[in-house]
C-alpha positions as CSV (number, residue, x, y, z in Angstrom):
1,X,2.8,-31.3,-111.2
2,X,0.2,-33.5,-109.5
3,X,0.9,-37.2,-110.2
4,X,-2.0,-39.6,-110.8
5,X,-1.2,-42.9,-109.2
6,X,-2.5,-46.0,-110.9
7,X,-2.9,-49.7,-109.9
8,X,-3.4,-52.4,-112.6
9,X,-5.0,-55.8,-112.1
10,X,-4.8,-57.7,-115.4
11,X,-4.2,-61.5,-116.0
12,X,-2.8,-61.1,-119.5
13,X,0.9,-60.5,-118.8
14,X,1.5,-59.0,-122.2
15,X,-1.3,-56.5,-121.7
16,X,-0.2,-55.9,-118.1
17,X,3.3,-55.0,-119.2
18,X,2.1,-52.8,-122.0
19,X,-0.3,-50.9,-119.8
20,X,2.3,-50.5,-117.1
21,X,5.2,-49.4,-119.4
22,X,3.0,-46.9,-121.3
23,X,1.5,-45.4,-118.2
24,X,4.8,-45.1,-116.5
25,X,6.3,-43.4,-119.6
26,X,3.4,-40.8,-119.6
27,X,4.0,-37.5,-117.9
28,X,1.9,-37.1,-114.8
29,X,1.1,-40.8,-114.3
30,X,2.7,-43.4,-112.1
31,X,1.9,-47.1,-111.7
32,X,2.1,-48.0,-108.0
33,X,1.3,-51.7,-108.4
34,X,0.6,-54.2,-111.2
35,X,-0.6,-57.8,-110.7
36,X,-2.4,-60.6,-112.4
37,X,-5.1,-61.6,-109.9
38,X,-7.1,-60.5,-106.9
39,X,-5.1,-63.0,-104.8
40,X,-1.8,-61.4,-105.8
41,X,-3.0,-57.9,-104.9
42,X,-4.1,-59.2,-101.5
43,X,-0.6,-60.6,-101.0
44,X,0.9,-57.3,-102.0
45,X,-1.3,-55.4,-99.5
46,X,0.0,-57.6,-96.7
47,X,3.3,-55.8,-97.0
48,X,1.6,-52.5,-97.7
49,X,1.6,-50.3,-100.8
50,X,3.8,-47.3,-100.4
51,X,1.6,-45.1,-102.5
52,X,-2.1,-45.5,-102.7
53,X,-3.7,-45.6,-106.2
54,X,-6.0,-42.8,-107.3
55,X,-7.2,-45.0,-110.1
56,X,-7.3,-48.9,-110.5
57,X,-7.6,-50.5,-113.9
58,X,-9.4,-53.8,-113.2
59,X,-9.9,-56.7,-115.5
60,X,-13.1,-58.6,-115.0
61,X,-12.2,-62.2,-116.1
62,X,-9.4,-63.1,-113.7
63,X,-8.1,-66.4,-112.5
64,X,-9.7,-67.3,-109.1
65,X,-11.8,-64.4,-107.7
66,X,-13.2,-62.3,-110.6
67,X,-12.8,-58.6,-110.9
68,X,-16.4,-58.0,-110.2
69,X,-16.3,-60.1,-107.0
70,X,-13.1,-58.2,-106.1
71,X,-14.6,-54.7,-106.3
72,X,-15.9,-54.6,-102.7
73,X,-12.5,-55.7,-101.4
74,X,-10.7,-53.0,-103.4
75,X,-13.2,-50.4,-102.2
76,X,-12.7,-51.4,-98.6
77,X,-8.9,-51.1,-98.9
78,X,-8.9,-48.0,-101.1
79,X,-12.2,-46.2,-100.3
80,X,-11.3,-43.0,-102.3
81,X,-9.9,-44.9,-105.3
82,X,-11.8,-44.8,-108.6
83,X,-12.1,-48.2,-110.3
84,X,-12.1,-48.4,-114.1
85,X,-13.3,-51.8,-115.5
86,X,-10.9,-52.7,-118.3
87,X,-12.2,-55.7,-120.3
88,X,-13.3,-57.1,-123.7
89,X,-16.5,-58.4,-122.2
90,X,-19.0,-56.0,-123.7
91,X,-22.2,-56.9,-121.9
92,X,-24.9,-54.6,-120.6
93,X,-25.7,-56.6,-117.5
94,X,-22.0,-56.7,-116.6
95,X,-21.7,-52.9,-117.0
96,X,-24.7,-52.3,-114.8
97,X,-23.4,-54.8,-112.1
98,X,-20.0,-53.1,-112.1
99,X,-21.5,-49.7,-111.6
100,X,-23.7,-51.0,-108.8
101,X,-20.7,-52.5,-107.1
102,X,-18.8,-49.2,-107.2
103,X,-16.9,-48.9,-110.5
104,X,-17.0,-45.5,-112.1
105,X,-15.5,-46.3,-115.5
106,X,-15.8,-49.0,-118.1
107,X,-13.4,-49.2,-121.1
108,X,-12.8,-51.8,-123.8
109,X,-9.3,-53.5,-123.7
110,X,-8.8,-53.1,-127.4
111,X,-8.7,-49.3,-127.0
112,X,-5.4,-47.6,-128.0
113,X,-3.1,-47.1,-125.1
114,X,-3.3,-43.3,-125.5
115,X,-7.1,-43.6,-125.1
116,X,-6.6,-45.6,-121.9
117,X,-4.5,-42.7,-120.6
118,X,-7.2,-40.2,-121.6
119,X,-9.8,-42.3,-119.7
120,X,-7.6,-42.3,-116.6
121,X,-7.2,-38.5,-116.7
122,X,-10.9,-38.0,-117.3
123,X,-11.9,-40.2,-114.4
124,X,-9.3,-38.4,-112.2
125,X,-10.7,-35.0,-113.3
126,X,-14.5,-35.7,-113.6
127,X,-15.0,-38.8,-111.5
128,X,-16.5,-41.1,-114.1
129,X,-16.1,-42.5,-117.7
130,X,-17.9,-45.0,-119.8
131,X,-16.7,-46.0,-123.3
132,X,-18.8,-44.1,-125.8
133,X,-19.3,-47.2,-128.0
134,X,-21.5,-48.8,-125.4
135,X,-23.3,-45.8,-123.9
136,X,-26.3,-46.2,-126.3
137,X,-26.5,-49.9,-125.6
138,X,-26.3,-49.3,-121.8
139,X,-29.1,-46.7,-121.7
140,X,-31.2,-48.8,-124.1
141,X,-30.8,-51.8,-121.7
142,X,-31.8,-49.7,-118.7
143,X,-34.8,-48.1,-120.3
144,X,-36.3,-50.9,-122.3
145,X,-35.4,-54.2,-120.7
146,X,-38.6,-55.8,-119.6
147,X,-37.9,-59.5,-120.1
148,X,-35.1,-61.6,-118.7
149,X,-32.3,-62.7,-121.0
150,X,-30.5,-66.0,-121.0
151,X,-27.6,-64.5,-119.0
152,X,-29.9,-63.3,-116.2
153,X,-30.3,-67.0,-115.2
154,X,-26.6,-67.5,-114.7
155,X,-24.2,-66.9,-111.9
156,X,-21.2,-64.6,-112.6
157,X,-18.8,-67.6,-112.8
158,X,-21.2,-69.2,-115.3
159,X,-21.3,-66.0,-117.3
160,X,-17.5,-66.0,-117.4
161,X,-17.6,-69.6,-118.8
162,X,-20.2,-68.6,-121.4
163,X,-17.9,-65.8,-122.5
164,X,-15.0,-68.1,-122.9
165,X,-17.1,-70.6,-124.8
166,X,-18.0,-67.8,-127.2
167,X,-14.3,-67.1,-127.6
168,X,-13.8,-70.7,-128.7
169,X,-11.7,-71.9,-125.8
170,X,-11.4,-75.6,-125.0
171,X,-12.1,-77.1,-121.5
172,X,-8.4,-77.1,-120.8
173,X,-8.0,-73.5,-121.9
174,X,-10.9,-72.4,-119.8
175,X,-9.6,-74.3,-116.7
176,X,-6.2,-72.6,-117.1
177,X,-7.8,-69.1,-117.6
178,X,-10.1,-69.4,-114.6
179,X,-7.8,-71.4,-112.3
180,X,-10.3,-74.2,-112.2
181,X,-10.0,-77.9,-112.8
182,X,-11.5,-79.2,-116.1
183,X,-13.9,-81.2,-113.9
184,X,-15.2,-77.9,-112.3
185,X,-15.5,-76.2,-115.7
186,X,-17.5,-79.2,-116.9
187,X,-19.7,-79.0,-113.8
188,X,-20.4,-75.3,-114.4
189,X,-21.2,-76.1,-118.1
190,X,-23.7,-78.8,-117.1
191,X,-25.4,-76.3,-114.8
192,X,-25.6,-73.8,-117.6
193,X,-27.1,-76.4,-120.0
194,X,-29.6,-77.3,-117.3
195,X,-30.7,-73.7,-116.7
196,X,-30.9,-72.9,-120.4
197,X,-32.5,-76.3,-121.3
198,X,-29.8,-77.2,-123.8
199,X,-27.4,-80.1,-124.1
200,X,-24.2,-78.9,-125.9
201,X,-21.8,-76.0,-126.7
202,X,-23.3,-75.7,-130.2
203,X,-26.8,-75.3,-128.7
204,X,-25.5,-72.7,-126.3
205,X,-23.9,-70.7,-129.2
206,X,-27.0,-71.0,-131.2
207,X,-29.1,-69.6,-128.4
208,X,-26.7,-66.7,-127.9
209,X,-26.8,-65.8,-131.6
210,X,-30.6,-66.1,-131.6
211,X,-30.9,-63.8,-128.6
212,X,-28.4,-61.2,-130.0
213,X,-30.7,-60.8,-133.0
214,X,-33.9,-60.3,-130.9
């Protein structure tokens, strides 16, 4: 039987262990590395990976370098590897950017583990997969988007912070999640407020809600 080799980069250690254990217990699949950040995989690669992954499950919101920013590096090290974006960040612009950068799959983290395995097998067999719950939104965005959204004005790091604000995280929690100081988080938030012409988190949330209804 041909074994599908899998690498996992996910900063939530509980999810990382769950993915790794389930995949390793599934016939025909083997995890060849699992780590919590782009910096960690770079350290692992210094000592070489004995088996190259056919598939990489890649989280987007990572401490330090983001998953999106890490795609070119992974493609340079594993040119034949297929990257599946694994995240709860359900945003059309992000999906499009990930595909442009070289990802071939996009799945929501909350999917059942058996579904994640199905996605891995489909990508290995067919070369691509996008979660069906967001296909319609993605095509709608590609076909009808004529005006810029709030998020278009922001850098990727700023988008990460907006996402964490939406999740209700505090400055301290955001700094821990992104491996930034609270000062840096505050600096990014000030830039976000300036770009969007607002002055507080509550105004930011109001604008996001307003845009989601339009």
